[in-house]
N, C-alpha and C positions, 0 to 999 in steps of 0.2 A: 610660567603658567599664566594663562589668561583667564580671569574670572569674569563672568557675565552676570549682571544683576538686572532685574526688571524693576524699574523705578516705581515705587509706590505699590508694588504688587504684594498682596497679603492674603488673597483668597486661596484656599487649598483646592487642588484639582485632583481628579481621580483618573488613574491610568492603569495600563496593563491588566485588563480584565481577562480572567481565565474561567473556563467552565471545565470542571473535573480536571484541573491543572493543565489544560490545553487552551491554545488560542484558536478561537473560531472552529472548534472540532466538528468533524462529521462522524456519525456513528456512535452516539452516546447511548449506552444501554442502562445507565443509572436512572431508575424511574423518578428519583428525586435528586437531580444534579446539584452539585455544590459549586458555589460561585466564590471567586477570590478577586481582590483588587489591591492596588497600591495607591498610597497618598503621595502627593508632591506639593511642597511649599518652599518658598525661598526664605522662610523664617525657621528659627529653631523652636524645639519643644512644642510642635504642633501635633496634637493628638486627635483621633477620631472619638467622638462621644455618641454618635448616632448615625444611622444610615437608612436609606429607603431604596428598594429595588422595584423596578417595573419591568415586567416581561411581556413582550408583544408577540402575537401570532398574526403575521401580516401587518395590517394597519390597526388591528384590534388589540385593546388591552386584554391580556389573558390572566395576569395576576399582578397585584400590587401589594407589597409587604406593609405599606404604611410606614410611618417613622418608627424605627426600632432604636431604643436607647441602648447602645452596645458599642464597644470598641472592636468587636470582631470584624475582621476583613479577610479572613482566610477560611475557605470551605464553609461558607454560609449556605445552609441547605435550603432548597426550594420547598415551599410549603403550600403551593397552589393546587388547583385541580389537576387531574391526571394528564400527562403529556402523551401525545399520540405517536405511534410508530411512524418513522420515516418523515415526520414533519419538521419544518425549520422554524426556529424561534429566535428572537433577539431580546437582549436585556440591557438595561442601563442602571446606573446607580448614582446617587448623590449622597454626600456625607455632611455632617456637622462637626465642627472642630471644638476644641476646649475653650474657645472664645465665644462660642455660640453662633459662629458664622457658618452659613451653608455654602457648599460648593455649587457650581453649576452641574447639570447632569453630565455624566461621562459620555463619551462617544459610545454608540451601541456596539455590542459584541454579539455574534451569532453562534448558534450551534444547531445541529440537526440530529434528531433522534435516530437510533438504530432500529432494527426490527425486534420488537420487544417480546413477541410471541412466536412460537414455532408455526402457528397458523398463518403468520404474515409471509412465510416463505411459500411462494407459488412454484418456485423452481424445483426441479428434480435432479438428483445426482445422476450424472451420465459418465460412462466409461467408454473407451475405444471400442468400435464395432469390429475391429480386425483382431487376429491372433498375434500377440506380441512375440518377437523373437528373443533370443537369449540376451542380446545387448539392451533390450528394452528402450528402443529409440523414443525420443520425446514425442508424445502425441500432439497433433494439431486438431483443434475443434473450430468449426466455423458455423455461422448462422447469418443468413441474409434476410432482411425484413424491410418493409416499406413504412415510411412515416410521411403522411401527406397533409398534416395540419401544423400550424405554428406551435412550436414547442416552448413552453414556459420554463420548465425545469425537468431535468432527468438525473436520476441517481442509479448507480450500479452497485450491487452488493456481490462480492466475489470471494470464494474460498476454494480449496482443493484438498484432495489427498495427494500430497506431493507439493511441489512449488508451481506457481503459475505466473505467466506474464500475459496480460490481456491487451488487445488493441481494438479500437473502433475506427473504422474507415482508414486503417493503416497507421493510426497514431496511438502511441502508448497511453494506456489508462493509468493515471497517477504517475508519481515520480519515485515510487518505492521499488525495491528489489528483494528477492528471496521471500516474497510473500507466499503464504500467509504468516510466515515466521515459524519458529520452533517452540512448541508447547508440548505438554503431555497429551497427545492428540486424542487418546481414548477418554480423556476427562475434559479437555479444553481445546477446542479448535477455533481459532480466531477467523473472522471474516473482515474484509476491508470495505469501507463505504466511500464512494467516489462521486463527485459532481462531474457528470460527463455531458452537461448541456451543450457545451461548445464543440463537442466531438461529433454530435449528430447533425444531420442535414435533412432538408425536405427531399423526399423521394427514397431512393434505395440506400440502405445502410448495411454495413457488414461488421459483424463481431468475429474476431479471431483470437483464440487463446492457445498458448503453448504451455504444456506441462512438463515438469521434470520430477524425477523420483524423490529428490530432496532427502530430508530426514525421515519422511514417512515410511518409505520402503527402501531407501538407498542404504549404502554402506555407512554405518556410524559406529563409534566406540572403538576401543583398543583391540577388540577381537574380530573386527570386520564383520559385525552382525548385519544381516539384511532383513528386510521385511519386518522390522521391529513392531510397527503399528498395523501392518497389513500388506498384502501382496498386490492389491489393486492400485490403480491410479485413476483419479476421478475429479470431475469438475462440478461445482455448484455456482450458477450464475443467474442473477436476477437484475433486470433493467426496468425500473419503474419510471414511466414518462407521464408528466402532467402537461396537458395542452392549454393553450391560452383560452380556449372556449370552456375550460373547466372539466373536460373529459380526461380520462386516464387510460393508460395502456401498459401492459407488462410484457416484456420479451424475456423468456426464461429458458434455461437449459431443460430440454425434454427430448423426446424421441425424434423430433424433426431436425436435429442438428446432424452434421456430418463430421467424420473423423478420418484422419490419415496420418502419415508421418512425412517429415521433410528432411532438411539437411543435417539436423542434430541426431546422429545415429547412436550416440552414447553420451550420458551425462551423469556424473557422480561428484558429490561435494569433495571427497578426498582424492579421487583419482583424476578428475578433470573431465574435459569434454572433447568429443570427436565430431568434427563437422565434415560432411561430404558434400561439397558445393554442387556436385553433379546431381544431387537429389533435391536441390532447392525447388520449391513450388512457387515460382515467381507470380506475385499478385494474389496469392491465396487469401490474404487478409483484406482485400479490396472488393467492393461490389462488382458484380458482373463476371467474376471468376467462374470458370466451368468446373464444377466439382462432381460431375457425373460419375467419375471413376472412384470417388470417395465412398466409404462405407457409412451406413447409418450408425449412430451411436447406440449403445445399450443403456437402458434405464436401470438404475440400481436402487435397491431399497436400503440405502445406508441411513443411519440415524442422524437426526438433526438436534438431538438432545444436548450434545456437548458444544454447540455453536455459541460463541460469544463475540461481541464486538471487540475491536482491536484495543488492547490495553497498553502495549509497549510502544516505545518509539520505533518507527519503521527504519529499515536500512535504506539509506539514500546516497546518491552520488554527491561528493563534496568538492573534489578538486582533481585536476589532471597533472600527472608528473611526466616529465620527459627524461630520458636517460641522461645521467651525468657523465657516463663513459661507456665505451664498448671495448672489452678486453679479450685477448686470447690467452687461455690458461696454458700451463706447461704441457698438458695433455692435448692441446690443440682445440679445446672447446671454445666456441664463440659465446661470450657471456655479456648480456646487457645489464648494466648496473644502474638501478634507479636511485641509488644513494641512501635508501633507508628501507627498513622493514615496513611493509604496507599491505593493505588488503584491497583488492580490486581486480581488474582484468586488463589484459594487454590489447591495445588496438594497433593493427599493422596493415600496411598496404603491400600487396605482392602481385607479381605477374608470373604466369606460368601456363602450363598446358594441362588439360583435363587428365587426372590421374597422378599428377605431381603431388608429393606429400611434404608437408612442413610440420615439424614437431617442436613445440615450445615446452620446455621443462622448467619448473619453478623451484627455487631453493631460497633459503634465508642467509646462508653463509658460504664461504669458501673454506676448504680445509687448510692445514698448516703449510701445504705446498702451493697453495693458490689455485687449487682445482675445484671444480663444481662439486658441492657436497650435499647429499640428500639422506645420509644415514639417520639424521635426527628426525626425518619424516616417517621413519619406521616403514609400514607397508603402504603408505599413501603414495601413489604415483605422481600426483600433482603435475599432470602432463596433458597438454592440449594438442 
């Protein structure tokens, strides 16, 4: 083991700044956020005896705690004037140790506030403008808009009845999946906050959102219940843009949006997904697409009282597995073995003709004869 020492180093430093237990979070709806930090020293028995926090709004000092004699470094509550919806702040901290020595100021940490009041939501709930069929294909929503001034910052706030995946100019918004997550939707419906500044451009821009039934109205539970929280599927989307000249603009879900369906003709968490590539609407998520055949969305009067900013860790893609072997079972089934039980999706490349059908069935184990086994999945088809 190699040990590295900093010769003569004795000053304590402050690292790992957290706001509401997260690093540089977006969408903080705690009106008095709590700050945490860690101390680092190359000496033993170094303790904090005091701290000072400074919080900045842009280049301006918004709050200073002054020197507080305390060893607290976990969830230190904000005590300044009210923080504003959607605004971005930064903070830093310095500490004094038990030798009376002060640290340098920490590197700054940022956070952005969520929409703190229902009145901050300019967006309206929208639902598909067409009549759904029995399979309840995944709806597509799109909105094209122009932005002709230099953009300083842009934030998107998104949630749905069901699951959503959003794109701006063909690029995915955020890196999370299965958003907005599963909560008791009638009591708590999370929305996500995204910095989308780099996804926008001068001129024509396009917002595209795909929805799925998810836990909201899809099949869940041991009794294959459907429509547990509602029969509808709906989108709530708000894009707040700040321009370099100080002006602002909001692009929101409303009656001007268009809706249709695409290649995802069926999607259920337990049963899997059916894709008909012949129904793909190529380019629908990009500016300039002709949506004349699409239907206008319907505006719905759903409540916003249960909306909350994201509380949980989001579902994200972590790694990619390649098959460890491909086997043929005694029954003649072709089985692709990834070597472990895992959660994810299969990526494959195929060639064929329009109308050809490929079915992927998912299982966790083989039976005692070495055949594909799905009895433990009960009624779940787990099939794409």
